[in-house]
C-alpha positions as CSV (number, residue, x, y, z in Angstrom):
1,X,95.8,336.4,238.7
2,X,94.9,338.5,241.8
3,X,95.9,341.7,240.0
4,X,93.0,341.2,237.6
5,X,90.4,340.9,240.3
6,X,88.6,343.6,242.2
7,X,87.8,343.4,245.9
8,X,84.4,341.9,246.0
9,X,82.2,340.8,248.9
10,X,82.1,337.0,249.4
11,X,79.2,335.0,250.7
12,X,79.7,332.1,253.1
13,X,77.7,328.9,253.0
14,X,74.8,330.6,254.9
15,X,74.6,333.4,252.3
16,X,76.2,336.1,254.6
17,X,79.1,338.2,253.1
18,X,82.5,337.5,254.4
19,X,84.5,340.7,254.9
20,X,88.1,341.0,253.9
21,X,88.1,337.8,251.9
22,X,90.6,337.3,249.0
23,X,88.8,337.9,245.7
24,X,87.7,334.7,243.9
25,X,90.0,334.1,240.9
26,X,88.3,334.8,237.6
27,X,88.2,331.1,236.4
28,X,86.0,330.2,239.4
29,X,83.3,332.6,238.1
30,X,82.6,334.2,241.5
31,X,81.8,330.9,243.2
32,X,83.8,330.5,246.5
33,X,82.4,326.9,246.9
34,X,84.0,325.9,243.6
35,X,87.3,327.5,244.6
36,X,87.2,325.8,248.0
37,X,86.4,322.5,246.4
38,X,89.3,322.8,244.0
39,X,91.8,323.7,246.8
40,X,90.5,320.8,248.9
41,X,90.1,318.0,246.3
42,X,92.5,318.9,243.5
43,X,95.4,320.6,245.5
44,X,94.9,318.5,248.6
45,X,95.0,321.5,251.0
46,X,93.9,321.2,254.6
47,X,91.1,323.4,255.8
48,X,93.6,325.7,257.6
49,X,95.6,326.1,254.4
50,X,92.4,326.8,252.4
51,X,91.4,329.4,255.0
52,X,94.8,331.2,254.5
53,X,94.6,331.0,250.7
54,X,91.0,332.4,250.6
55,X,91.5,335.0,253.4
56,X,88.6,333.6,255.5
57,X,88.2,331.7,258.7
58,X,88.5,328.0,259.2
59,X,84.8,327.9,260.2
60,X,83.9,329.6,256.9
61,X,85.9,327.0,254.9
62,X,84.1,324.2,256.8
63,X,80.9,325.8,255.7
64,X,82.0,326.1,252.1
65,X,83.0,322.5,252.0
66,X,79.8,321.3,253.6
67,X,77.8,323.2,251.1
68,X,80.1,322.0,248.3
69,X,79.4,318.4,249.3
70,X,75.6,319.2,249.4
71,X,75.8,320.6,245.8
72,X,77.9,317.6,244.6
73,X,81.1,319.6,243.9
74,X,83.1,317.5,246.4
75,X,82.4,314.0,247.7
76,X,84.8,311.4,249.0
77,X,86.3,311.9,245.5
78,X,86.6,315.0,243.3
79,X,83.8,315.3,240.7
80,X,85.8,316.5,237.7
81,X,82.7,317.3,235.7
82,X,82.4,320.4,237.9
83,X,86.1,321.2,238.0
84,X,87.3,320.2,234.6
85,X,86.9,323.7,233.2
86,X,89.4,324.9,235.7
87,X,92.0,322.3,234.7
88,X,91.6,323.3,231.1
89,X,91.8,327.0,231.9
90,X,95.1,326.4,233.8
91,X,96.5,324.4,230.9
92,X,95.5,327.2,228.5
93,X,97.2,329.8,230.7
94,X,100.4,327.8,230.9
95,X,100.5,327.0,227.1
96,X,99.8,330.5,225.8
97,X,101.2,332.6,228.6
98,X,97.8,334.1,229.3
99,X,97.1,336.4,232.3
100,X,93.9,334.6,232.7
101,X,91.6,332.1,231.0
102,X,87.9,331.7,231.9
103,X,86.3,328.5,230.6
104,X,82.6,327.9,230.7
105,X,80.9,324.5,230.6
106,X,80.2,323.1,227.2
107,X,76.8,322.3,225.8
108,X,75.7,319.5,223.5
109,X,75.8,322.0,220.5
110,X,77.2,325.4,219.8
111,X,73.7,326.8,219.6
112,X,73.4,329.8,222.0
113,X,77.1,329.8,222.7
114,X,77.6,333.4,221.7
115,X,75.0,334.5,224.3
116,X,76.6,332.4,227.1
117,X,80.1,333.7,226.2
118,X,78.7,337.2,226.0
119,X,77.2,336.9,229.5
120,X,80.5,335.6,230.9
121,X,82.4,338.3,229.1
122,X,80.2,341.0,230.5
123,X,80.7,339.7,234.1
124,X,84.5,339.5,233.6
125,X,84.6,343.0,232.1
126,X,82.6,344.4,235.0
127,X,85.3,343.2,237.3
128,X,88.2,344.6,235.2
129,X,87.1,348.1,234.2
130,X,88.1,351.0,236.4
131,X,87.0,354.6,236.7
132,X,88.7,356.7,234.0
133,X,89.4,353.7,231.7
134,X,89.2,353.8,228.0
135,X,87.8,350.6,226.7
136,X,88.2,349.6,223.0
137,X,85.7,347.2,221.5
138,X,85.6,345.4,218.2
139,X,82.4,344.0,216.6
140,X,80.6,340.8,215.8
141,X,77.9,338.5,217.2
142,X,79.8,337.7,220.5
143,X,80.5,341.4,221.1
144,X,76.9,342.5,220.7
145,X,75.9,339.6,223.0
146,X,78.4,340.9,225.6
147,X,77.1,344.4,225.3
148,X,73.5,343.4,225.7
149,X,74.3,341.2,228.7
150,X,76.2,344.0,230.5
151,X,74.2,344.9,233.6
152,X,73.2,348.5,233.9
153,X,75.6,350.6,236.0
154,X,77.8,353.6,235.8
155,X,81.6,353.6,235.8
156,X,82.8,357.2,236.3
157,X,84.8,358.8,233.5
158,X,84.7,355.6,231.3
159,X,85.0,355.9,227.5
160,X,84.1,353.2,225.0
161,X,85.6,353.5,221.6
162,X,85.5,351.4,218.4
163,X,88.6,349.6,217.2
164,X,87.7,349.9,213.6
165,X,85.7,352.1,211.3
166,X,82.0,351.6,210.8
167,X,79.7,349.8,208.3
168,X,76.2,350.3,206.9
169,X,75.7,346.6,206.5
170,X,72.2,345.4,207.5
171,X,73.4,343.4,210.5
172,X,72.8,343.9,214.2
173,X,76.5,343.6,215.3
174,X,78.2,346.5,213.5
175,X,81.1,348.3,215.2
176,X,78.8,351.3,215.9
177,X,76.1,349.2,217.6
178,X,78.6,347.2,219.7
179,X,80.3,350.3,221.0
180,X,77.1,352.4,221.6
181,X,75.3,349.5,223.3
182,X,78.2,348.8,225.7
183,X,78.6,352.5,226.5
184,X,74.9,352.8,227.2
185,X,75.0,349.8,229.6
186,X,78.0,351.3,231.5
187,X,76.9,354.9,231.5
188,X,80.0,355.7,229.5
189,X,81.0,358.1,226.8
190,X,80.6,356.4,223.4
191,X,83.2,357.3,220.7
192,X,82.3,356.2,217.2
193,X,84.9,356.2,214.5
194,X,83.6,358.6,211.9
195,X,84.8,356.7,208.8
196,X,84.0,353.4,207.1
197,X,86.0,350.3,208.1
198,X,87.1,349.7,204.5
199,X,87.6,352.4,201.9
200,X,88.2,352.3,198.1
201,X,92.0,352.7,198.1
202,X,95.1,353.0,200.2
203,X,95.3,356.6,199.2
204,X,91.8,357.4,200.5
205,X,92.7,355.6,203.8
206,X,95.8,357.7,204.2
207,X,93.9,361.0,203.6
208,X,91.2,360.0,206.1
209,X,93.6,358.9,208.8
210,X,95.3,362.2,208.5
211,X,92.1,364.1,209.3
212,X,92.4,365.8,212.7
213,X,89.2,364.3,214.1
214,X,90.0,360.8,213.0
215,X,93.6,361.1,214.1
216,X,92.4,362.2,217.5
217,X,90.0,359.3,217.8
218,X,92.6,356.7,216.9
219,X,95.2,358.2,219.2
220,X,92.6,357.7,221.9
221,X,92.1,354.1,220.8
222,X,95.8,353.4,220.8
223,X,95.9,354.6,224.4
224,X,93.1,352.3,225.5
225,X,93.6,350.6,228.9
226,X,91.7,347.5,227.8
227,X,90.3,346.1,224.5
228,X,87.7,343.3,224.1
229,X,87.2,341.5,220.8
230,X,85.8,338.4,219.2
231,X,87.8,336.1,216.9
232,X,86.3,335.3,213.5
233,X,87.1,332.4,211.3
234,X,87.4,332.7,207.6
235,X,85.0,329.9,206.8
236,X,82.2,330.7,204.3
237,X,79.6,330.8,207.1
238,X,81.6,333.1,209.3
239,X,80.8,336.7,210.5
240,X,83.3,338.3,208.1
241,X,81.3,337.0,205.2
242,X,77.9,337.8,206.7
243,X,78.9,341.3,207.8
244,X,79.2,342.7,204.2
245,X,82.4,344.4,205.5
246,X,84.5,342.8,202.8
247,X,83.4,341.9,199.3
248,X,83.8,338.3,198.2
249,X,86.1,339.2,195.3
250,X,88.5,340.9,197.7
251,X,88.8,337.6,199.6
252,X,89.9,335.9,196.4
253,X,93.3,337.5,196.6
254,X,96.0,334.8,196.8
255,X,97.3,336.1,200.1
256,X,93.9,335.2,201.7
257,X,94.4,331.5,200.8
258,X,96.4,331.1,204.0
259,X,94.1,333.3,206.2
260,X,92.7,331.5,209.2
261,X,91.3,334.2,211.5
262,X,90.2,337.8,211.7
263,X,90.9,339.9,214.7
264,X,89.3,343.4,214.7
265,X,89.1,343.4,210.9
266,X,92.7,342.2,210.4
267,X,93.5,338.8,208.9
268,X,96.1,336.4,210.2
269,X,97.4,332.9,209.2
270,X,97.4,329.8,211.2
271,X,100.6,330.8,213.0
272,X,99.2,334.2,214.0
273,X,101.2,336.1,211.4
274,X,99.4,339.1,209.8
275,X,98.3,338.5,206.2
276,X,99.4,341.4,204.2
277,X,97.1,342.1,201.2
278,X,95.8,345.2,199.4
279,X,92.7,345.0,201.7
280,X,94.9,345.6,204.7
281,X,96.1,348.9,203.3
282,X,92.5,350.0,202.8
283,X,91.3,349.1,206.3
284,X,90.6,351.9,208.8
285,X,91.2,350.6,212.3
286,X,93.9,349.7,214.8
287,X,96.6,347.5,213.4
288,X,97.5,344.2,215.0
289,X,100.7,345.6,216.3
290,X,98.8,348.5,217.9
291,X,96.3,346.1,219.5
292,X,99.2,344.0,220.9
293,X,100.6,347.1,222.6
294,X,97.5,347.5,224.8
295,X,98.0,346.1,228.2
296,X,94.8,344.1,228.7
297,X,93.5,342.3,225.7
298,X,90.3,340.2,226.2
299,X,89.2,337.7,223.5
300,X,85.8,336.2,223.8
301,X,85.2,333.3,221.3
302,X,84.2,329.7,221.2
303,X,82.7,326.9,219.1
304,X,84.1,324.0,217.2
305,X,84.3,325.9,213.9
306,X,86.4,328.6,215.5
307,X,89.1,326.3,217.0
308,X,91.7,327.0,214.2
309,X,90.9,330.7,214.3
310,X,91.2,331.0,218.1
311,X,94.4,329.0,218.1
312,X,95.9,331.3,215.4
313,X,95.1,334.4,217.6
314,X,96.6,332.8,220.6
315,X,99.8,331.8,218.7
316,X,100.0,335.4,217.6
317,X,99.7,336.7,221.2
318,X,96.9,339.1,220.4
319,X,95.0,338.2,223.6
320,X,96.2,337.8,227.1
321,X,92.8,337.0,228.6
322,X,90.6,334.4,226.9
323,X,87.0,333.6,227.6
324,X,85.8,330.4,225.8
325,X,84.0,327.1,226.4
326,X,85.5,323.8,227.6
327,X,85.1,321.9,224.3
328,X,86.8,324.6,222.3
329,X,89.7,325.0,224.8
330,X,90.1,321.2,224.9
331,X,90.3,321.0,221.1
332,X,92.8,323.8,221.1
333,X,95.0,322.0,223.6
334,X,94.8,318.8,221.6
335,X,95.7,320.6,218.4
336,X,98.7,322.3,220.1
337,X,99.9,319.0,221.3
338,X,99.5,319.7,225.0
339,X,99.5,316.4,227.1
340,X,96.7,316.1,229.6
341,X,94.2,313.6,230.9
342,X,91.4,313.5,228.4
343,X,89.0,311.8,230.6
344,X,89.4,314.3,233.4
345,X,89.3,317.3,231.1
346,X,86.2,316.1,229.5
347,X,84.6,315.9,232.9
348,X,83.6,312.2,232.5
349,X,85.5,310.5,235.3
350,X,86.2,310.9,239.0
351,X,89.7,311.2,240.3
352,X,90.5,308.9,243.2
353,X,91.8,310.6,246.3
354,X,93.8,309.2,249.2
355,X,94.2,311.4,252.2
356,X,93.0,314.4,250.3
357,X,95.6,313.9,247.5
358,X,95.1,312.2,244.1
359,X,96.6,308.7,243.9
360,X,99.9,308.7,242.0
361,X,101.2,305.9,239.8
362,X,104.7,304.6,239.1
363,X,106.6,304.9,235.9
364,X,110.2,304.3,234.7
365,X,110.8,307.7,233.2
366,X,113.3,310.6,233.5
367,X,112.0,314.1,233.0
368,X,108.4,313.7,231.6
369,X,109.0,316.8,229.4
370,X,111.6,314.8,227.4
371,X,109.8,311.5,227.3
372,X,108.8,311.7,223.6
373,X,112.2,312.6,222.4
374,X,113.9,309.9,224.5
375,X,111.4,307.3,223.3
376,X,112.0,308.2,219.6
377,X,115.7,308.1,220.2
378,X,115.3,304.6,221.6
379,X,113.1,303.5,218.7
380,X,115.6,304.8,216.1
381,X,118.5,303.1,217.8
382,X,116.5,299.8,218.0
383,X,115.3,299.9,214.4
384,X,117.9,301.8,212.3
385,X,117.2,299.7,209.2
386,X,113.5,300.8,209.3
387,X,113.2,304.4,210.5
388,X,115.0,307.7,210.8
389,X,114.2,311.1,212.1
390,X,114.4,314.3,210.1
391,X,117.3,316.3,211.6
392,X,115.4,319.6,211.4
393,X,112.1,318.0,212.5
394,X,112.7,315.1,215.0
395,X,109.0,314.5,215.5
396,X,108.9,313.5,211.8
397,X,109.8,309.8,211.4
398,X,110.6,308.6,207.9
399,X,110.9,305.0,206.5
400,X,114.4,304.2,205.5
401,X,113.1,301.9,202.7
402,X,109.7,302.8,201.2
403,X,109.4,306.4,199.8
404,X,110.3,306.4,196.1
405,X,109.7,308.4,192.9
406,X,106.3,308.1,191.3
407,X,104.9,306.2,194.3
408,X,101.9,307.5,196.3
409,X,103.3,308.4,199.8
410,X,101.4,307.3,202.9
411,X,101.7,309.7,205.9
412,X,100.2,308.7,209.2
413,X,100.3,310.2,212.6
414,X,98.8,310.8,216.0
415,X,99.5,311.1,219.7
416,X,102.1,309.2,221.5
417,X,101.1,306.6,224.2
418,X,99.5,304.2,221.7
419,X,102.7,302.4,220.6
420,X,103.3,300.5,218.4
421,X,100.7,302.8,216.8
422,X,101.6,305.0,214.9
423,X,105.4,305.1,214.6
424,X,105.7,301.3,214.6
425,X,103.9,301.0,211.3
426,X,106.5,303.0,209.3
427,X,108.4,300.9,206.8
428,X,108.3,299.4,203.4
429,X,104.8,298.3,202.4
430,X,102.9,300.3,205.0
431,X,103.5,304.0,205.9
432,X,106.3,306.1,204.5
433,X,106.3,308.6,207.3
434,X,104.7,309.4,210.7
435,X,104.2,312.7,212.5
436,X,104.4,312.3,216.3
437,X,102.4,314.2,218.9
438,X,102.7,314.5,222.6
439,X,101.0,311.9,224.8
440,X,97.4,311.5,223.6
441,X,97.7,314.7,221.6
442,X,97.7,315.5,217.9
443,X,101.0,316.3,216.2
444,X,101.1,320.0,215.2
445,X,101.0,320.9,211.5
446,X,104.7,321.5,211.1
447,X,106.0,317.9,211.5
448,X,103.1,316.7,209.4
449,X,104.2,319.0,206.6
450,X,107.8,318.0,207.0
451,X,106.8,314.4,206.6
452,X,104.9,315.3,203.5
453,X,107.7,317.0,201.8
454,X,110.2,314.3,202.8
455,X,108.3,311.5,201.2
456,X,106.5,313.1,198.3
457,X,107.6,311.2,195.1
458,X,105.5,313.2,192.7
459,X,102.4,311.0,192.7
460,X,100.6,312.6,195.6
461,X,100.4,312.0,199.4
462,X,97.6,310.1,201.3
463,X,97.1,311.3,204.9
464,X,95.6,308.6,207.2
465,X,94.8,309.0,210.8
466,X,92.1,308.5,213.4
467,X,89.0,310.7,213.5
468,X,89.8,313.1,216.3
469,X,89.2,316.9,216.3
470,X,92.8,317.9,216.9
471,X,94.2,315.5,214.3
472,X,91.7,316.6,211.7
473,X,92.5,320.3,212.3
474,X,96.3,319.9,212.2
475,X,96.4,317.5,209.3
476,X,94.0,319.8,207.3
477,X,96.3,322.7,208.0
478,X,99.3,320.7,206.8
479,X,97.4,319.7,203.7
480,X,96.7,323.4,202.9
481,X,100.4,324.3,203.4
482,X,101.4,321.3,201.2
483,X,99.1,322.5,198.5
484,X,100.9,325.9,198.5
485,X,104.1,323.8,197.7
486,X,102.2,322.1,194.8
487,X,101.9,318.7,196.7
488,X,98.6,317.0,196.2
489,X,97.2,315.6,199.4
490,X,94.2,313.4,200.0
491,X,92.8,312.3,203.4
492,X,91.2,309.2,204.7
493,X,90.0,309.1,208.3
494,X,89.6,305.9,210.2
495,X,86.3,305.4,212.0
496,X,86.3,301.8,213.0
497,X,85.2,302.3,216.7
498,X,81.6,300.8,216.6
499,X,80.8,302.0,220.1
500,X,81.8,305.6,219.7
501,X,78.7,306.8,217.7
502,X,75.5,305.3,216.2
503,X,75.6,303.7,212.7
504,X,73.7,306.7,211.2
505,X,76.5,309.0,212.5
506,X,79.4,306.8,211.4
507,X,81.3,309.9,210.3
508,X,81.6,310.9,214.0
509,X,83.2,307.6,215.0
510,X,86.8,307.4,216.3
511,X,89.7,305.5,214.8
512,X,91.2,302.9,217.0
513,X,92.9,299.5,216.6
514,X,91.4,299.1,213.1
515,X,94.1,301.5,211.9
516,X,96.3,298.4,211.7
517,X,94.2,296.8,208.8
518,X,93.5,300.1,207.1
519,X,97.1,301.3,207.1
520,X,98.3,297.9,205.9
521,X,95.9,297.8,203.0
522,X,96.5,301.3,201.8
523,X,100.3,300.9,202.2
524,X,100.2,297.7,200.0
525,X,98.2,299.6,197.3
526,X,100.8,302.3,197.3
527,X,103.6,299.7,197.2
528,X,101.9,298.3,194.1
529,X,102.3,301.8,192.6
530,X,98.6,302.3,192.3
531,X,97.4,305.9,191.6
532,X,96.4,308.3,194.3
533,X,92.7,307.9,193.3
534,X,93.0,304.1,193.7
535,X,94.9,304.3,197.0
536,X,92.3,306.6,198.4
537,X,89.5,304.4,197.2
538,X,90.8,301.2,198.7
539,X,91.7,302.9,202.0
540,X,88.1,304.1,202.3
541,X,86.9,300.6,201.4
542,X,89.1,299.1,204.1
543,X,87.8,301.6,206.6
544,X,84.2,300.8,205.7
545,X,84.9,297.0,206.1
546,X,86.6,297.4,209.6
547,X,84.8,297.1,212.9
548,X,86.3,297.4,216.5
549,X,84.9,297.2,220.0
550,X,87.0,297.6,223.1
551,X,86.6,297.0,226.8
552,X,88.5,298.8,229.7
553,X,89.3,297.2,233.0
554,X,91.6,299.7,234.7
555,X,92.9,303.2,233.9
556,X,96.2,304.4,232.6
557,X,98.1,307.5,233.8
558,X,100.0,310.1,231.9
559,X,103.8,310.6,232.5
560,X,103.2,314.3,233.2
561,X,100.6,313.7,235.9
562,X,101.2,310.2,237.2
563,X,97.4,310.2,238.0
564,X,94.7,307.9,236.6
565,X,92.8,309.5,233.7
566,X,89.6,307.9,234.9
567,X,88.5,305.6,237.7
568,X,86.7,302.3,237.5
569,X,85.7,300.1,240.4
570,X,87.7,296.9,241.2
571,X,84.8,294.7,240.0
572,X,83.7,296.9,237.0
573,X,84.4,297.0,233.3
574,X,83.4,299.5,230.6
575,X,82.4,298.4,227.1
576,X,83.3,300.8,224.3
577,X,85.7,303.0,226.1
578,X,88.1,305.0,223.8
579,X,91.8,304.8,223.7
580,X,92.1,308.1,225.6
581,X,89.6,307.2,228.3
582,X,86.6,308.6,226.4
583,X,83.3,307.3,227.8
584,X,82.1,303.9,226.6
585,X,78.5,302.7,226.1
586,X,78.0,300.7,229.3
587,X,79.7,300.3,232.6
588,X,78.8,297.1,234.5
589,X,80.1,294.3,236.7
590,X,83.1,292.4,235.3
591,X,82.0,289.2,233.6
592,X,83.8,286.1,232.2
593,X,86.0,286.4,229.2
594,X,83.5,284.5,227.0
595,X,80.6,286.7,228.1
596,X,82.6,289.9,227.4
597,X,83.8,288.6,224.1
598,X,80.2,287.7,223.1
599,X,79.0,291.2,224.0
600,X,81.7,292.8,221.9
601,X,81.1,290.5,218.9
602,X,77.3,291.0,219.0
603,X,77.9,294.8,218.5
604,X,80.2,294.0,215.6
605,X,77.8,291.4,214.0
606,X,75.0,293.9,214.2
607,X,76.8,296.1,211.6
608,X,79.2,293.8,209.7
609,X,77.4,292.5,206.6
610,X,78.9,289.0,206.8
611,X,77.1,285.9,205.9
612,X,78.0,282.2,205.8
613,X,81.1,281.7,203.7
614,X,82.3,285.3,204.3
615,X,86.0,285.8,205.1
616,X,87.5,288.0,207.8
617,X,90.8,288.8,209.4
618,X,91.0,289.1,213.2
619,X,93.0,291.4,215.5
620,X,93.0,290.8,219.3
621,X,94.7,293.9,220.7
622,X,95.9,294.7,224.2
623,X,95.3,298.2,225.4
624,X,98.6,298.0,227.4
625,X,98.7,295.8,230.4
626,X,96.4,292.9,229.5
627,X,98.7,289.9,228.9
628,X,98.9,287.5,226.0
629,X,97.5,284.8,228.2
630,X,94.2,286.6,228.4
631,X,94.3,287.7,224.8
632,X,94.6,284.2,223.6
633,X,91.6,283.2,225.7
634,X,89.6,285.9,224.0
635,X,90.9,284.8,220.6
636,X,89.7,281.3,221.3
637,X,86.2,282.5,221.8
638,X,86.2,284.8,218.8
639,X,87.2,281.9,216.5
640,X,84.5,279.7,218.1
641,X,81.8,282.3,217.4
642,X,83.0,282.9,213.8
643,X,83.1,279.2,213.1
644,X,79.6,278.7,214.3
645,X,78.4,281.5,212.0
646,X,80.2,279.8,209.1
647,X,82.6,282.8,208.7
648,X,86.2,281.8,207.6
649,X,89.2,283.4,209.4
650,X,91.8,284.2,206.8
651,X,94.4,285.6,209.3
652,X,94.8,286.4,213.0
653,X,97.0,288.8,214.9
654,X,97.2,288.7,218.7
655,X,99.2,291.2,220.7
656,X,99.7,294.9,221.4
657,X,99.0,297.0,218.2
658,X,97.2,300.0,219.5
659,X,97.7,300.7,223.2
660,X,96.6,303.3,225.7
661,X,99.8,303.4,227.9
662,X,99.3,300.9,230.7
663,X,95.5,300.7,230.5
664,X,94.1,297.2,231.3
665,X,91.7,296.0,228.6
666,X,91.6,294.9,225.1
667,X,89.8,295.3,221.8
668,X,88.5,293.0,219.1
669,X,88.7,294.1,215.4
670,X,87.3,292.3,212.4
671,X,87.8,293.3,208.8
672,X,85.4,291.8,206.3
673,X,87.5,290.7,203.3
674,X,87.0,290.3,199.6
675,X,89.5,289.2,197.0
676,X,91.0,292.7,196.6
677,X,91.4,293.4,200.3
678,X,92.8,289.9,200.9
679,X,95.5,290.3,198.3
680,X,96.5,293.7,199.8
681,X,96.4,292.4,203.4
682,X,98.8,289.5,202.4
683,X,101.2,291.8,200.5
684,X,104.7,291.8,202.2
685,X,105.6,294.6,204.5
686,X,108.6,295.3,206.8
687,X,108.3,298.0,209.4
688,X,109.8,298.7,212.8
689,X,107.3,296.7,214.9
690,X,105.5,294.6,212.4
691,X,106.3,292.3,209.4
692,X,104.1,290.3,207.1
693,X,104.6,288.2,203.9
């Protein structure tokens, strides 16, 4: 990291520069207090060790930490809301082999994100450019924001050159404008490519590229020391459509059906592989291979809608420095199946410290890198009559008895750590296959697709999973790839977590323990040989009729970190916490079992349209370490409340059905039944960890 940083003056806590200090690493955004706080609270260094790492005196470190405490960066515990971006940045560096990753805090919406990313990109670029450099720049909204945010200054003998040809489109982020604006801000020589970005034919492109002036310009672009570019998605509202650079009819070519991202005018698929189409041969600009050969490649991009595109560019290795926001990076890590502490990365919890070091938990594990494979091996050995792994895709678990010709196939999936969800529900009468992700992380598209192909019986496939960004993105990618193999896929998201969003935003709610009922009913419909339309319909109906509220009493810890993913006081509880440690709706002193149950039920009753004589099924679910003794106490109170309301209980399940590793806590789920749902719920099933009928 140090090789990317210039020697800059550092200020101590009193504001005076500290001479000879080690440059602040880029992810800390020139804030020595943030760096010192990280080394002290996260890495557990002593003040002497911090002084050596930062190249300052112990007295200076003492001042840094005092100021950090004043600013709320460090207290007796580490406030991860200030440091979570650094954790995400490190995870991104490790996953994608980046030289550096700079992650800025997220906002409530993506509005203004281009400007914030552009401002950060300008600061980073100011630290990286050297006298005599040639800097290549692409185009787009983020690039023009970067150019406009670049502070005035002069870098001797600097040249700024376009990476693509130009355009006359009536937008304010053309290649010419981006290059000239940046060059003006840096007092640099601006080299504009004297040709359009897209021409009428490959032959015209070849003639132009052979012109001496253009050949000289592109030779210079290929020798660039650094390039900076945005990453564009291929969504209808993206820059590539707004720019007018490419006509709509050109994008209808079959090759573009698998295009996910655009880098400097070149299209790539979700794995980062270039999409070769006639348009590519008519494009005037550096190729992706030529861009990849440049030593320093800075991508500046963010926003929820760009997550698949940024992930594709990272998979292709087109950037080795990434500037993005925390929410985007977090979604990318989820989609890529990187295990981490979601609560900490989201900046919603404090990590407890003991003697300057985070408290570690105990687990009976071997190498945490192998824990998913070892767990699946154990599951298959325990349940050989129910499940098997695909030899070429071991994260794809298939029902031994279930998939058959002309039957709608049910494919479920999600992160590990929730057992028996999801793999435990694979078997006859429920799910035909399950794609397995890392701990608390979505499965990648490949095992989902392999599940799909393995169980497709010709009647279509129904995807069912919880409503989480990483799962949605990866299952959607798998569905697109399945469509290319003529497999029809429909999707139903579970959104039963009442506390995760208001009722008028139900589409944003998470899927939790209610998956149990929703999977069961859809699996029964498929086992009855219902059509894909009917299976999808009744699955959506089951989801609409299912309501869950949970309560957390103590945190869990990931095998990779052995650290709590959030902290909660010894006499506290949190109503509505998610199964990954996502924030709940209220944290308050622990109350009696009946009081807690009543609170949870009132939240469900406020939405469930049940009246006297209605019928429900009940699920009392442990989040991991809450024992059956306590669950049955809760169940007693649930039945009492339902009886007093005149609501009949058709069936009850008590136990662990959707866990969060060893988290202490539980959830209550009610499904409001009618005759159709009742018959499907009662239909026999036989899977690895659950049987009915």
